[in-house]
C-alpha positions as a Markdown table, in Angstrom:
| # | Residue | x | y | z |
|---|---|---|---|---|
| 1 | Met | 4.7 | -17.1 | 5.9 |
| 2 | Ser | 6.8 | -16.0 | 8.4 |
| 3 | Ser | 6.5 | -17.9 | 11.7 |
| 4 | Asn | 4.9 | -15.4 | 14.0 |
| 5 | Gly | 1.9 | -15.3 | 11.4 |
| 6 | Val | 2.7 | -11.5 | 10.2 |
| 7 | Ser | 2.5 | -12.4 | 7.0 |
| 8 | Ala | -1.1 | -13.8 | 7.6 |
| 9 | Lys | -2.5 | -10.0 | 7.3 |
| 10 | Thr | -5.5 | -8.9 | 4.8 |
| 11 | Val | -3.9 | -6.7 | 2.2 |
| 12 | Ala | -6.1 | -3.9 | -0.3 |
| 13 | Val | -3.8 | -3.5 | -3.3 |
| 14 | Leu | -5.7 | -0.7 | -5.4 |
| 15 | Gly | -3.8 | -0.1 | -8.3 |
| 16 | Leu | -2.5 | -3.1 | -10.4 |
| 17 | Gly | -0.2 | -1.9 | -12.9 |
| 18 | Glu | 3.1 | -2.7 | -13.7 |
| 19 | Ala | 4.1 | -2.0 | -9.6 |
| 20 | Gly | 1.3 | -2.4 | -7.9 |
| 21 | Ser | 0.8 | -6.1 | -9.9 |
| 22 | Leu | 4.5 | -7.1 | -8.8 |
| 23 | Leu | 4.0 | -5.9 | -5.4 |
| 24 | Ala | 0.8 | -8.2 | -5.1 |
| 25 | Arg | 2.4 | -11.2 | -6.6 |
| 26 | Asp | 5.2 | -11.0 | -3.9 |
| 27 | Leu | 2.8 | -10.5 | -0.5 |
| 28 | Val | 0.6 | -13.8 | -2.3 |
| 29 | Arg | 3.7 | -15.8 | -2.5 |
| 30 | Gly | 4.9 | -14.7 | 1.0 |
| 31 | Gly | 1.0 | -16.0 | 2.2 |
| 32 | Ala | -0.4 | -12.5 | 2.7 |
| 33 | Arg | -4.3 | -12.6 | 2.4 |
| 34 | Val | -4.7 | -9.8 | -1.2 |
| 35 | Arg | -7.8 | -9.0 | -2.7 |
| 36 | Gly | -6.4 | -6.3 | -5.3 |
| 37 | Trp | -8.5 | -3.9 | -7.3 |
| 38 | Asp | -8.1 | -1.5 | -10.5 |
| 39 | Pro | -10.5 | -0.1 | -12.4 |
| 40 | Asp | -9.0 | -1.1 | -15.7 |
| 41 | Phe | -7.6 | -4.7 | -15.2 |
| 42 | His | -4.9 | -5.3 | -17.7 |
| 43 | Gly | -1.5 | -7.2 | -18.2 |
| 44 | Asp | -0.5 | -10.4 | -15.9 |
| 45 | Leu | -2.6 | -10.1 | -13.2 |
| 46 | Ser | -1.5 | -14.4 | -12.3 |
| 47 | Glu | -2.0 | -15.1 | -8.6 |
| 48 | Ile | -3.8 | -12.3 | -7.7 |
| 49 | Pro | -7.2 | -12.8 | -6.2 |
| 50 | Leu | -9.0 | -9.6 | -7.3 |
| 51 | Ala | -11.8 | -7.8 | -6.1 |
| 52 | Glu | -15.4 | -7.0 | -7.8 |
| 53 | Ser | -14.9 | -3.3 | -6.2 |
| 54 | Ser | -12.3 | -1.0 | -4.9 |
| 55 | Ala | -14.6 | -1.1 | -1.6 |
| 56 | Ala | -14.4 | -5.1 | -1.8 |
| 57 | Ala | -10.8 | -4.9 | -1.9 |
| 58 | Ile | -11.2 | -3.0 | 1.4 |
| 59 | Asp | -13.5 | -4.2 | 3.1 |
| 60 | Gly | -11.7 | -6.3 | 6.2 |
| 61 | Ala | -8.5 | -5.7 | 5.5 |
| 62 | Asp | -5.3 | -4.6 | 7.8 |
| 63 | Ile | -3.3 | -2.9 | 5.4 |
| 64 | Val | -4.4 | -0.9 | 1.8 |
| 65 | Ile | -1.1 | -0.4 | -0.4 |
| 66 | Ser | -2.6 | 2.6 | -3.3 |
| 67 | Val | 0.1 | 2.5 | -5.9 |
| 68 | Asn | -1.4 | 4.7 | -8.9 |
| 69 | Trp | -0.7 | 7.5 | -11.0 |
| 70 | Ala | 0.2 | 10.7 | -8.5 |
| 71 | Thr | -3.1 | 12.7 | -10.6 |
| 72 | Val | -5.5 | 10.0 | -9.4 |
| 73 | Ala | -3.9 | 9.4 | -5.8 |
| 74 | Ala | -6.3 | 11.4 | -4.1 |
| 75 | Asp | -9.4 | 10.1 | -5.9 |
| 76 | Val | -8.5 | 7.1 | -4.8 |
| 77 | Ala | -8.2 | 7.8 | -1.2 |
| 78 | Arg | -11.4 | 9.8 | -1.3 |
| 79 | Asp | -13.0 | 6.2 | -2.8 |
| 80 | Ala | -11.3 | 4.4 | -0.2 |
| 81 | Leu | -12.1 | 6.7 | 2.6 |
| 82 | Pro | -16.0 | 5.4 | 3.8 |
| 83 | Tyr | -13.9 | 1.8 | 3.8 |
| 84 | Leu | -11.5 | 3.1 | 6.6 |
| 85 | His | -11.2 | 2.7 | 9.9 |
| 86 | Arg | -8.9 | 2.9 | 13.1 |
| 87 | Gly | -6.6 | 0.1 | 13.0 |
| 88 | Met | -5.9 | 0.1 | 9.6 |
| 89 | Ile | -3.1 | 1.0 | 7.6 |
| 90 | Phe | -3.6 | 3.4 | 4.2 |
| 91 | Ala | -0.2 | 3.5 | 2.2 |
| 92 | Asp | 0.5 | 5.9 | -0.5 |
| 93 | His | 3.5 | 4.1 | -2.9 |
| 94 | Asn | 2.6 | 7.6 | -5.7 |
| 95 | Thr | 6.1 | 9.3 | -6.7 |
| 96 | Ala | 4.5 | 12.8 | -5.3 |
| 97 | Gly | 6.0 | 15.3 | -3.2 |
| 98 | Pro | 5.1 | 16.1 | 0.4 |
| 99 | Thr | 2.5 | 18.7 | -0.6 |
| 100 | Leu | 0.6 | 15.9 | -2.3 |
| 101 | Lys | 1.5 | 13.5 | 0.6 |
| 102 | Glu | 0.3 | 15.6 | 3.4 |
| 103 | Glu | -3.4 | 16.3 | 0.9 |
| 104 | Leu | -3.5 | 12.5 | 1.1 |
| 105 | Ala | -2.9 | 12.1 | 4.7 |
| 106 | Ala | -5.8 | 14.8 | 5.3 |
| 107 | Ile | -7.9 | 12.9 | 3.4 |
| 108 | Val | -8.0 | 9.6 | 5.2 |
| 109 | Ala | -7.3 | 11.6 | 8.7 |
| 110 | Pro | -10.8 | 11.7 | 9.5 |
| 111 | Ser | -11.0 | 7.6 | 9.0 |
| 112 | Gly | -8.9 | 7.0 | 11.8 |
| 113 | Ala | -6.6 | 5.0 | 9.5 |
| 114 | Asp | -3.0 | 5.6 | 9.6 |
| 115 | Phe | -1.7 | 7.2 | 7.1 |
| 116 | Val | 1.9 | 6.0 | 5.8 |
| 117 | Asp | 3.8 | 8.3 | 3.0 |
| 118 | Val | 5.9 | 5.0 | 1.0 |
| 119 | Ala | 8.7 | 6.3 | -1.5 |
| 120 | Met | 9.8 | 3.1 | -3.7 |
| 121 | Met | 13.7 | 4.3 | -4.2 |
| 122 | Ala | 14.4 | 2.1 | -7.5 |
| 123 | His | 12.0 | 0.9 | -10.1 |
| 124 | Val | 9.8 | -2.3 | -9.1 |
| 125 | Pro | 10.5 | -4.3 | -11.9 |
| 126 | Pro | 12.4 | -7.0 | -11.5 |
| 127 | Leu | 12.2 | -6.5 | -7.2 |
| 128 | Gly | 9.1 | -6.5 | -6.0 |
| 129 | Met | 8.8 | -6.5 | -2.2 |
| 130 | Arg | 12.4 | -6.4 | -2.7 |
| 131 | Val | 12.3 | -2.4 | -3.4 |
| 132 | Gly | 14.5 | -0.2 | -0.7 |
| 133 | Met | 11.3 | 2.0 | 0.4 |
| 134 | Phe | 11.4 | 5.0 | 2.9 |
| 135 | Leu | 8.2 | 5.4 | 4.8 |
| 136 | Ala | 7.0 | 8.2 | 6.7 |
| 137 | Gly | 3.7 | 9.2 | 8.9 |
| 138 | Pro | 2.1 | 7.2 | 12.0 |
| 139 | Gly | 1.6 | 3.7 | 10.2 |
| 140 | Ala | 5.3 | 3.7 | 9.3 |
| 141 | Asp | 6.9 | 1.8 | 11.9 |
| 142 | Glu | 4.1 | -0.7 | 12.0 |
| 143 | Leu | 3.9 | -1.3 | 8.3 |
| 144 | Ala | 7.8 | -1.4 | 7.8 |
| 145 | Ala | 8.5 | -4.2 | 10.5 |
| 146 | Tyr | 5.4 | -5.8 | 8.1 |
| 147 | Tyr | 7.3 | -5.3 | 4.7 |
| 148 | Arg | 10.6 | -6.5 | 5.9 |
| 149 | Thr | 9.0 | -10.0 | 6.4 |
| 150 | Phe | 8.9 | -9.9 | 2.7 |
| 151 | Gly | 12.4 | -9.0 | 2.5 |
| 152 | Thr | 12.1 | -5.6 | 1.7 |
| 153 | Pro | 14.7 | -2.8 | 2.8 |
| 154 | Ala | 12.3 | -0.7 | 4.3 |
| 155 | Glu | 13.8 | 2.1 | 6.4 |
| 156 | Val | 11.3 | 4.6 | 8.3 |
| 157 | Val | 13.1 | 8.0 | 8.0 |
| 158 | Gly | 10.0 | 10.6 | 9.4 |
| 159 | Ala | 7.2 | 10.6 | 10.9 |
| 160 | Arg | 4.8 | 12.5 | 8.6 |
| 161 | Pro | 3.8 | 12.5 | 5.5 |
| 162 | Gly | 5.8 | 14.0 | 3.0 |
| 163 | Glu | 8.7 | 13.2 | 5.0 |
| 164 | Ala | 9.9 | 9.8 | 2.5 |
| 165 | Asn | 10.2 | 11.4 | -1.1 |
């Protein structure tokens, strides 16, 4: 954990496939309080505290990270919406283009949570949280600063969702 305690934030990781599980594990190892959720748990989930539901993962989180296929990203955001609120960050890490990222931001907006469009610039394995990331959106500066505490080369590239891709 970093000396300023920033790593101690609570992070919900929604989507524990190949990329999401690596990100979650690195966050745990770096001192974050992580709760992971995936409707189809599979693979190596060692070290990752698992929640009973997406709602349980999100409850009390400071940051919600969605690491899902573009085809289900809107459903994940809609399912998360009732549990999001002002002061939280909802970061979408899928590989979709700007149109979907703008749609996701609009889904999250009524909650008051800050949406961040995250583009991972290489394959996550084997880099995990050390994969380069471009971030855009209202919470991008805060999230980039947080990710950097885990060794992430995070660069804010825009103020609007859709600009990271």
